[in-house]
N, C-alpha and C positions, 0 to 999 in steps of 0.2 A: 845207788847214788853215784856210781862210777860209769856214767853213760858212755863216755868216750871209749874206755877200755872194753866195755861190753859190746859196743857197736863195732869196734875193731875186730874182735873175735868173730862176731856174726858175719861181718863183711869178708873176712878171710875164709870162713866156711862157705859162703856163697861163691867166692872166687874158685875155691877148690872144686865144689860141685859143678860150677859152670865149666871148668876145664874138663871134667869127666864127661859132661854132656856135649860139649862143643870142643873136641880136641883140635890140635893144630891141623891145618894151617890157620885156624882162627886165632887172632891175637887175644891177649888177656882182656882188653877193654871190650872187644867185640863179643867174646864168650860171656863175659859178665853181663853186659847189657842185653844180649839175646836171652840169657837165662832169666833175668828179672822180667823182661817183657813177655816171655812165654808163660810166666806164672801169674802175672797181674794184667788182666785183659783190659780194664779201662785205661785208655791212653791218657796219662796225666802229665801235664807240663805246668811248671810254675816259674814265675818271674824271679830271677836272681841276677843281681848285678846288671840290670838293664836288658837282659835277654831271657827268652823262654828256654827252659831246660827240661828234658823229660825226667821222670822219676828215676829211671835207671842211670841217667847221666849225673844227677845229683848224688846218688849213692856211690857211683864209681869215682867221678872226678873230684867232687867237693867233700866227700866223706872218706872213702877208702884211700884214695891217693894222698889226701892231706894228712890223715892219721898215720899212714905208713911212712910217708916221705918227710913230713914236717913235724910229726909227733903231736899234733893237735888239730882241732877244727879251725877253719878261718874265723876271724873275729866277728864276721857278719853272718855266721851260721850257728844257731844255738838249739838246744833242746827245749821243747815247750814244757815249762814247769807245771802248768795247771791242766795238763792233759788228763783225761779220764783213763782208767786202766783199760788197756787194749785198744785205745783210740789210734787210728791210722790217719794222721793229718800232716800236711805241709802247708805252711802259711807264710806268704811273702808279706813282710811287714813294711809299712810305709814310713813316712817321715816321723820322727827325726832320725830313727835308727837304721832303717832299711835292712832289717835282719830277717833271714829266712829261719823260721821255726819248724822244727821236726819233732813230732811226738815220739816219745820213747817206745810206744807200742809197736813201732816198726821193727824193733829188736826181735821180739817174739815172732813176728811175721817172717822175717828173714830166715830165722832158724827153722821155722816150719817148712819153708820152701826147700831148704837143704835136705830135710828128712823125707820129702814127698817123692 
C-alpha cells in the first residue's frame, strides 16, 4: 500500500545498477535511461503534460527525481488502483483530470531488471 516508498527504493536500485553498467563519463540521467531502454525493447512513449515522454524519461524525471528531490510524485501522476497483479501499463488520462496513471506492476519489473 505504500507505492511511493516502494517505487523510490526500486528506482534507487535501478540508478545504482545503471551506474555499474554505464560508469562515468555517463551522467546519472543518461545511465538510468540507457539501462531502462536496454532492458525494455518496445519503445514506449506516453503523453504527459502535453508532450510525449519515453518510459525511461517518465521513470527518471517524473518519478525518481520527484520522489528524491520533492518527497512525492507530482499531483498529475498517480498509481493505477485497479491494475491487475503484474500489469505493466502507463495510461495518459484525459479531461477533466489529465493524470498519468502508472500500474504498480512496474515495481516488480524494475527490481527484476536490477537482478538480471
